[in-house]
matplotlib code that plots the C-alpha trace (Angstrom):
import matplotlib.pyplot as plt

x = [-5.7, -8.5, -8.2, -7.4, -10.6, -11.0, -14.0, -11.6, -10.3, -13.5, -16.4, -15.4, -19.0, -20.0, -16.9, -17.7, -21.3, -20.0, -17.5, -20.2, -22.5, -19.8, -20.2, -17.5, -15.6, -13.7, -11.2, -8.1, -4.9, -3.7, -1.6, 1.7, 4.8, 6.7, 3.9, 4.1, 0.9, 2.4, 4.1, 0.9, -1.0, 1.9, 1.8, -2.0, -1.6, 1.4, 0.1, -3.4, -1.7, -2.8, 0.5, 1.5, 4.9, 6.1, 5.0, 6.9, 10.0, 9.9, 9.5, 12.5, 14.6, 13.4, 14.1, 17.8, 18.0, 15.0, 14.2, 14.3, 14.3, 17.9, 18.1, 14.4, 11.7, 10.3, 6.6, 5.8, 7.0, 3.8, 2.0, 4.7, 5.2, 6.3, 10.1, 10.0, 8.1, 10.8, 13.6, 12.2, 10.5, 7.2, 3.8, 2.9, -0.1, -3.1, -2.6, -5.6, -5.4, -8.2, -8.2, -10.8, -11.1, -13.8, -16.0, -15.6, -14.1, -11.9, -10.6, -7.7, -6.6, -3.1, -3.0, 0.0, 1.1, 3.1, 1.3, 2.0, -0.2, -3.1, -5.4, -4.6, -5.6, -8.9, -9.5, -8.9, -11.2, -14.1, -15.3, -14.2, -16.5, -13.6, -10.3, -7.3, -5.3, -1.7, 0.2, 3.9, 4.2, 7.4, 6.0, 2.3, -0.4, 1.1, -0.4, -1.0, -2.7, -5.2, -5.6, -6.3, -8.7, -10.6, -10.8, -12.0, -14.7, -15.5, -16.1, -18.6, -16.5, -18.1, -15.6, -12.1, -9.5, -6.5, -3.6, -0.7, 2.2, 5.9, 5.1, 8.2, 10.3, 8.7, 9.1, 5.3, 4.7, 1.1, 1.7, 2.8, -0.2, -2.6, -0.9, -1.5, -5.1, -5.8, -4.1, -6.2, -9.5, -9.0, -8.7, -11.5, -14.1, -14.8, -15.2, -18.5, -17.3, -19.4, -17.1, -13.5, -11.3, -7.7, -5.3, -1.5, 0.4, 3.8, 3.4, 7.0, 6.8, 3.2, 1.9, -1.9, -2.2, -3.7, -3.0, -3.2, 0.3, 1.6, 3.7, 0.7, -1.1, -2.5, -4.4, -8.1, -11.4, -14.5, -12.9, -11.9, -8.8, -8.3, -9.1, -6.3, -6.7, -8.0, -10.6, -11.8, -12.1, -14.0, -16.6, -17.2, -20.8, -21.1, -24.3, -26.4, -24.2, -25.9, -28.9, -31.7, -34.5, -34.0, -33.9, -31.2, -30.2, -28.0, -28.3, -24.9, -26.1, -29.2, -28.9, -30.4, -29.1, -32.2, -35.6, -37.3, -35.2, -34.5, -32.8, -31.4, -28.1, -26.2, -25.0, -27.6, -26.4, -29.0, -32.3, -33.8, -35.3, -38.0, -40.0, -43.4, -42.1, -43.3, -40.3, -39.8, -37.2, -35.3, -35.1, -38.2, -40.4, -42.1, -43.3, -43.6, -43.2, -40.2, -40.8, -37.6, -34.2, -31.7, -28.1, -25.6, -26.6, -30.3, -33.2, -33.3, -36.3, -34.5, -31.5, -29.3, -26.8, -23.6, -25.2, -24.8, -28.1, -30.3, -33.9, -36.7, -39.9, -43.5, -43.8, -41.7, -40.0, -37.2, -34.3, -30.6, -27.2, -27.1, -30.8, -31.8, -34.4, -35.9, -39.0, -42.1, -42.9, -39.4, -38.9, -35.5, -34.5, -33.6, -31.1, -28.3, -26.5, -25.2, -22.6, -20.0, -16.8, -14.1, -10.7, -8.4, -6.1, -3.9, -0.8, -2.6, -4.7, -8.5, -9.8, -13.3, -15.4, -13.5, -15.6, -14.8, -16.2, -18.1, -19.0, -21.9, -22.9, -23.2, -23.9, -21.3, -22.0, -20.2, -20.1, -18.2, -17.0, -18.5, -16.9, -15.2, -17.1, -14.1, -11.1, -10.8, -7.6, -6.8, -4.8, -7.6, -10.6, -11.3, -12.6, -10.5, -10.8, -9.5, -9.9, -8.3, -7.5, -4.0, -3.1, -4.6, -6.6, -10.2, -12.9, -16.6, -17.5, -20.5, -21.0, -23.3, -24.1, -25.0, -28.3, -30.7, -30.1, -31.2, -28.9, -28.5, -26.8, -23.7, -24.5, -27.7, -26.5, -22.7, -23.1, -25.3, -24.1, -20.5, -18.7, -15.3, -14.0, -12.1, -9.9, -11.4, -8.1, -6.0, -8.8, -7.1, -9.2, -8.4, -10.9, -13.4, -16.5, -19.2, -22.5, -23.7, -26.6, -28.8, -30.5, -34.2, -35.3, -34.8, -33.5, -30.1, -28.0, -27.8, -24.4, -24.1, -21.8, -19.1, -18.7, -15.7, -13.8, -15.0, -13.9, -10.5, -10.0, -11.3, -9.0, -6.0, -6.8, -7.3, -3.9, -2.3, -3.6, -3.9, -0.9, -1.2, -4.6, -4.8, -6.5, -9.2, -10.1, -10.6, -12.7, -14.9, -15.6, -16.8, -18.8, -20.7]
y = [-56.2, -57.3, -59.5, -57.9, -56.9, -54.7, -53.1, -51.3, -49.1, -48.9, -48.8, -48.6, -48.5, -51.7, -53.3, -52.3, -53.6, -56.9, -57.2, -56.5, -59.3, -62.0, -64.2, -64.2, -67.3, -67.1, -69.9, -70.7, -72.5, -74.7, -77.8, -78.6, -76.5, -76.0, -77.6, -74.6, -72.6, -69.1, -70.2, -71.6, -68.3, -66.4, -68.8, -68.3, -64.6, -64.6, -67.0, -65.4, -62.0, -60.5, -58.9, -55.3, -54.7, -52.7, -55.6, -58.1, -55.9, -55.6, -59.4, -60.0, -57.6, -59.2, -62.7, -61.9, -61.4, -63.4, -65.9, -69.7, -70.6, -69.8, -67.5, -67.8, -65.4, -66.5, -66.0, -66.8, -63.3, -62.0, -63.0, -63.6, -59.9, -59.9, -59.6, -62.7, -64.7, -63.9, -64.6, -68.0, -68.9, -69.7, -68.1, -66.7, -64.4, -64.8, -62.9, -62.0, -61.4, -60.5, -61.4, -62.1, -63.9, -63.8, -66.2, -65.3, -63.1, -64.6, -63.7, -66.0, -66.5, -67.8, -69.5, -70.8, -74.4, -74.4, -76.0, -73.0, -70.8, -73.2, -70.6, -68.3, -71.0, -71.4, -67.6, -67.7, -70.8, -69.2, -67.2, -69.5, -71.7, -73.9, -75.1, -75.9, -78.4, -78.9, -82.1, -82.4, -85.3, -86.5, -86.9, -87.6, -86.9, -85.3, -84.6, -80.9, -82.0, -84.0, -81.2, -78.6, -80.9, -81.6, -77.9, -77.0, -79.7, -78.6, -75.1, -76.4, -76.1, -78.5, -78.2, -79.5, -79.5, -81.7, -80.3, -82.8, -80.3, -80.6, -83.3, -82.2, -83.7, -87.1, -87.1, -86.5, -90.1, -91.3, -94.1, -91.7, -89.4, -92.4, -93.5, -90.1, -90.0, -93.4, -92.4, -89.2, -90.9, -93.4, -90.5, -88.5, -91.2, -89.7, -86.1, -84.6, -82.7, -83.8, -82.6, -83.7, -83.4, -84.1, -82.4, -83.0, -79.7, -78.1, -74.6, -73.8, -74.9, -74.0, -77.5, -77.8, -74.5, -72.1, -74.2, -78.0, -79.6, -81.9, -83.6, -85.3, -86.9, -89.5, -86.9, -87.4, -86.9, -88.8, -90.2, -86.8, -84.7, -83.4, -79.7, -77.4, -75.8, -72.5, -74.1, -76.1, -72.9, -71.2, -73.9, -75.3, -74.7, -72.8, -70.8, -73.6, -73.7, -70.7, -71.1, -69.2, -70.8, -69.4, -65.6, -64.4, -60.8, -60.2, -56.5, -54.8, -51.3, -49.1, -46.5, -43.2, -40.3, -38.1, -38.1, -39.5, -42.6, -45.6, -48.5, -51.8, -52.4, -55.6, -58.2, -60.7, -64.1, -66.3, -66.2, -63.7, -60.4, -58.4, -55.3, -56.2, -59.4, -60.3, -60.6, -61.3, -59.8, -62.1, -62.6, -60.3, -62.2, -58.9, -59.0, -56.4, -55.9, -54.8, -51.3, -50.6, -52.2, -49.4, -49.3, -46.6, -47.0, -46.8, -49.1, -52.7, -54.8, -57.9, -58.7, -61.8, -63.4, -61.4, -58.0, -55.2, -53.5, -51.3, -52.4, -50.1, -51.6, -50.5, -50.7, -49.2, -52.2, -52.2, -53.7, -53.2, -54.6, -58.4, -59.0, -61.0, -60.4, -63.7, -64.7, -64.4, -68.1, -69.3, -71.4, -70.4, -71.8, -69.5, -71.3, -70.8, -74.1, -75.9, -78.4, -77.1, -78.2, -75.8, -75.2, -73.9, -71.1, -70.2, -71.5, -71.5, -74.6, -74.3, -74.5, -76.1, -74.0, -70.8, -67.8, -66.5, -63.6, -65.0, -63.2, -65.0, -63.3, -59.6, -60.3, -60.0, -62.2, -64.4, -68.2, -71.2, -74.3, -76.8, -80.0, -81.7, -84.7, -85.8, -84.6, -85.4, -87.1, -85.3, -88.2, -90.8, -88.6, -90.9, -89.5, -89.7, -88.6, -85.2, -82.9, -79.9, -78.6, -77.6, -75.2, -76.4, -79.1, -79.7, -81.0, -81.4, -79.3, -78.3, -74.5, -72.7, -69.0, -66.4, -65.5, -67.0, -66.0, -67.2, -70.0, -71.8, -75.1, -74.2, -76.7, -74.8, -71.2, -70.7, -66.9, -67.3, -70.8, -69.8, -67.9, -67.0, -67.2, -64.3, -64.3, -61.8, -60.5, -60.2, -59.6, -62.2, -64.5, -68.0, -70.3, -70.6, -72.7, -74.2, -75.0, -78.6, -79.2, -76.8, -77.4, -76.9, -73.5, -73.2, -76.8, -78.3, -80.1, -83.9, -85.2, -87.6, -90.4, -91.3, -95.0, -95.4, -92.7, -94.1, -97.6, -96.5, -94.5, -97.3, -99.8, -97.6, -97.2, -100.9, -101.7, -99.0, -100.3, -104.0, -104.7, -108.5, -108.7, -110.3, -108.8, -111.5, -110.5, -106.9, -107.9, -110.0, -106.9, -104.9, -107.9, -108.0]
z = [-36.6, -38.9, -42.0, -45.4, -47.3, -50.4, -48.7, -46.2, -49.0, -51.1, -48.6, -45.0, -43.7, -45.5, -44.2, -40.6, -41.0, -42.4, -39.5, -37.0, -38.2, -37.7, -34.6, -32.0, -30.7, -27.4, -27.0, -24.9, -25.5, -22.6, -21.9, -20.2, -19.9, -23.2, -25.4, -27.7, -26.7, -27.3, -30.5, -31.8, -31.3, -32.9, -35.9, -36.2, -36.2, -38.6, -41.2, -41.3, -41.9, -38.5, -37.5, -38.3, -39.8, -36.8, -34.5, -36.6, -36.6, -32.8, -32.5, -34.8, -32.7, -29.4, -30.8, -30.9, -27.2, -25.7, -28.5, -28.1, -31.8, -32.9, -35.9, -36.7, -35.4, -32.1, -32.6, -29.0, -28.1, -29.6, -26.4, -23.9, -23.2, -19.5, -19.0, -16.6, -19.3, -21.9, -19.5, -18.5, -21.8, -20.1, -19.9, -16.5, -17.0, -19.3, -22.6, -24.7, -28.5, -31.0, -34.7, -37.4, -40.7, -43.4, -41.4, -37.7, -35.0, -32.3, -28.9, -27.8, -24.2, -24.0, -20.6, -18.5, -18.6, -15.3, -12.4, -10.2, -12.5, -12.9, -11.3, -14.2, -16.6, -14.8, -15.1, -18.9, -19.3, -17.4, -20.4, -23.3, -25.5, -26.8, -25.6, -27.7, -25.6, -26.8, -26.4, -27.1, -29.6, -27.9, -24.4, -24.9, -22.3, -19.2, -15.7, -16.6, -19.8, -17.8, -15.2, -17.8, -19.6, -16.5, -15.5, -19.0, -18.7, -15.1, -16.4, -19.0, -22.1, -24.6, -27.4, -27.1, -29.9, -29.0, -31.0, -31.1, -31.5, -32.5, -35.1, -36.9, -34.0, -34.5, -38.3, -38.7, -37.6, -38.0, -35.6, -32.8, -33.5, -33.3, -30.0, -28.4, -29.7, -28.1, -24.8, -24.6, -25.6, -22.7, -20.3, -21.9, -21.3, -17.9, -19.3, -20.2, -23.3, -26.2, -29.0, -29.0, -32.2, -32.9, -35.2, -35.8, -36.0, -35.9, -34.6, -35.3, -39.0, -39.5, -40.4, -40.2, -38.3, -41.0, -44.1, -44.6, -44.5, -47.3, -44.7, -43.1, -46.0, -43.6, -41.6, -42.2, -40.4, -41.4, -44.5, -45.9, -45.8, -42.2, -41.5, -40.3, -36.9, -38.2, -40.3, -37.3, -35.3, -38.1, -38.5, -34.9, -33.9, -30.6, -31.0, -29.4, -26.3, -24.7, -22.4, -24.1, -22.1, -18.6, -18.1, -15.8, -15.3, -12.2, -11.3, -11.2, -10.2, -10.3, -13.0, -11.7, -13.8, -13.1, -11.5, -14.7, -15.2, -13.1, -14.9, -13.5, -15.2, -15.7, -18.2, -19.4, -18.2, -19.8, -21.8, -24.1, -22.8, -24.7, -23.8, -22.4, -20.9, -17.4, -14.9, -11.3, -8.9, -6.6, -3.7, -3.0, -5.5, -6.7, -10.4, -13.1, -16.9, -18.9, -20.2, -22.1, -22.8, -22.9, -24.2, -25.1, -28.8, -28.2, -27.1, -28.1, -29.2, -27.9, -25.7, -25.7, -23.3, -23.0, -23.8, -21.2, -20.8, -18.5, -18.0, -16.9, -15.4, -15.5, -11.6, -8.8, -7.2, -4.6, -6.5, -5.6, -6.6, -6.3, -7.0, -10.1, -12.7, -14.0, -15.9, -13.8, -14.1, -13.4, -10.3, -9.0, -5.6, -2.7, -0.5, 2.0, 1.3, -1.8, -3.1, -5.4, -7.2, -5.9, -7.6, -4.8, -6.0, -3.1, -1.4, 2.0, 2.1, 2.4, 5.9, 6.6, 8.9, 8.2, 7.1, 3.6, 1.6, -1.5, -4.7, -6.4, -9.7, -8.6, -4.9, -2.2, 0.9, 3.4, 3.9, 5.2, 3.5, 6.0, 4.6, 1.7, 0.3, -1.8, -3.7, -7.4, -8.6, -11.9, -13.2, -12.9, -12.2, -9.2, -5.9, -2.8, 0.8, 1.8, 4.9, 3.2, -0.3, -1.3, -4.2, -7.5, -5.8, -6.9, -4.6, -4.1, -1.1, 1.0, 1.4, 3.8, 3.4, 6.0, 4.2, 1.6, -2.0, -5.5, -6.6, -10.0, -11.0, -12.9, -15.7, -16.4, -16.1, -15.7, -15.1, -12.1, -10.9, -10.2, -7.4, -6.1, -2.5, -1.0, 2.1, 4.5, 5.9, 2.7, 0.2, -2.1, -4.3, -3.0, -4.8, -7.6, -7.4, -9.7, -8.0, -8.5, -6.0, -4.1, -0.8, -0.4, 0.6, 4.4, 4.5, 5.0, 2.4, 3.1, 2.1, -0.8, 0.3, -2.2, -1.4, -3.7, -1.8, 1.6, 0.7, -0.4, 2.8, 5.1, 3.2, 3.8, 7.6, 8.0, 6.4, 8.5, 11.9, 11.1, 8.8, 9.5, 7.9, 4.5, 1.5, 1.6, 5.2, 4.1, 1.1, 3.4, 5.5, 2.5, 1.3, 4.6]

ax = plt.figure().add_subplot(projection="3d")
ax.plot(x, y, z, "-o")
ax.set_aspect("equal")
plt.show()
């Protein structure tokens, strides 16, 4: 449902044009189990008048049998639609909801907090520009809070809003809020996110969700009254997060409806594309010029990241699914080896040397995970030795492909710098990776030694096999 506007009744065409011009913010809610993620989304939709009357009536009825809030309406049921979710009172699958205000359109992904469904959280975060990370004011920063924060940071989300929820259960204590802020800031020093904000809320009571609460007069930001969560979402600047410098169009399919038209279709992953622009096809390296940018609604004079388009070229070039169109002067490496951060998503542990099917942008190919440089401890963000990755583990790995393909660094172009690993027997997605370092064309990838992880592992081996050695003796070894 869209926000209330007098234009809907008076001039529907003007309303639709006004609605079309608003920018879109995709964000996720995440955090530990029972931190109130689904309740928060329900409160956002309810207090901003985004729920139809029949929806509210259905939720009121469902609250009597599946609710967890006593006689009150359980707003979490707006997004927890699965029967098993309502029975257990937890989120299992990712639920998406759309709403809009006068200033912006939103797509929310409500992601699970349970450790077993961390892979679903990573799926929801892969398309988000902002993450709302909930923390229960009673318990503070939990392991899942850290894991979700790190995955969001790993996926390149630059804007984090830390919502300290259930403030009503700690009597809206400023001291407790400040304590949690300090605890999270200490952890976040090792994150790359450049924009982290904190807001005290009560999703159940509606404090500081849509409207500023009188029960937190101490809540301020930069010396002014603190913004409620919705105002933060409406005003956060995300337009500069996209990569507009590097042109990347992975070809999804060749559009050939008749003899007179051949278009290369796909979603523009990065850069700005215009007719007349000089482009290069990879991996062939053949160049041409853009003739037309075709969409269902007509030709475009300019295309931006996220738009689904078909491109026609002035020259006949052999281009097929999986190839890339890039700017003619772009130097994009062709490689069969790279380092990547991999989030393992399956109960069966990752095996080094095993052949997996990989999907990189729109290209399907095969490859092996040759070795694990280190595993990342989500509690401390320290590196430790590992010879395999269990479910939900995150590690820096070296991957080798069966053929040379164009490869991007994920931090530069997420759409072309990420991949998924698929089990060849079951066809199940078992891992998701973000490329960090690419080997030279035709060359091998030299390992980068993580001396901290090496020292920890060697220290543990020495203590295991030489228990009589003193700490001073071990320090002397490392000193030498």
